[in-house]
C-alpha positions, 0 to 999 in steps of 0.5 A: 499499499506504501509503494503506490500511494508513495508514487501517486503523492510525488507525482502528483506533487510535482504537477500540483507545483506547476498547477499552483505558480503563476507561470511555468512556462516549461509545463504551461505550453503543454495545457490541453486546456489552454484557458483553464487553471492558469493557475488553479484555485488553491481553496480548489485543491485543498478540498480535493486533496482532503477527499483524496487523502479520506478515500485513500486512508478509509476506502483504499487501505480497509479494501486493500487489507481485504484483497490481501486476506483473500489472496492468503487464502488460494496461495502465498502473495509474499513468496521468496520467489519473484515471478519471472519477468514474462508473466509479470508482463502478462499479468499487467497485460491481464490486470489492463484489459479486467480494468478496462472492462470493469471500469468501463460499465461502472463509470457509464453507469455512474453517469445514469441519471440518478446515480449522476446527481446523487454520486459521481457529480463530485467528480465532474466538478472539474471540466478540466481536471487535474492530476488529483483529481483522480481519486477525487470522487464520492465513496461509493465510486471510489469503492466500485469504479476506482478500487474494485476494477485494479483488485479484481486483477491481481485478486483472480490471478493470486498475483505475487505482492511485487506484481501487485504492488507494480500494478497499483502504482502503473495504474494510479500514475496512469490514472493521474496523467489521464486527470493532469491536463497537459500532453507531455513528451513521452508519457501516455496521452490524456487526451482522451479523458480529458475530453470526457470531463469536458463533454461528460458522455463521451470517453467512458474507457480507460484504453477506448476498447470498449468505447470504440465497440459502443461508438461512445468515442464518435464525437472525438473521433471527430476532433481536433483532440482526437487527432492530438491523441497521440504519444508526444516524441518532440518539445512543440506542443500537439497544440501548435502542430495541430491547432485548432480550426480558426473560427469564423464570424458571420460578419466575416469578409472571407470564410473557410474555402470561400475565396475573396473577391476582386475588386 
């Protein structure tokens, strides 16, 4: 429990410094929603941090302990022999696929009007999220949509504690990246989930596989955000290399695909 939590707060600590500083240009140039959180309000950040810490201490810890007890009944999660490298990779892949299925359907269920206004609305207070918002959720949502999809893989596979710790660390850092609001070089693209916070009814999953299957990414695939949903290998922000389409007002002399008439 300590290792994944440490990874979560170290990574988000750097993000929070960037979010709350006035204008750290070296990172704000990679901001997805350029006009938001510049800088983020400290009062809002503090409210989020308190909820996240409460969720981790009073919900995540008991669930992880319970998972460990269940895993101990079926095997030896702390066996002295570590699993092989390929087996760890296979288990991480299986955990990722299980999380995609369980998170997609639980997340979509929480968007039902009955559950949304009572439970999920708190998470969507942030239309332009920051990294720590990844665990900013109602307790019911934190248990059933944040924790259980991540716990089921190690539980079903009977994973070694080292693999489980690695999986939790990866899952927490990846979900923080998805919420961070910055499309940074060499990190997974957060465009997919950022669009979900912006539009609410698109992009429910993690990997996007089930969104493609169910057509819940159809509007996303028609946007510039979809074109930018790639691994950034250079240092030029994608908002510059793939800029938004210019918006023309009705009173403009020149409109797209219409040449200006010569006198």
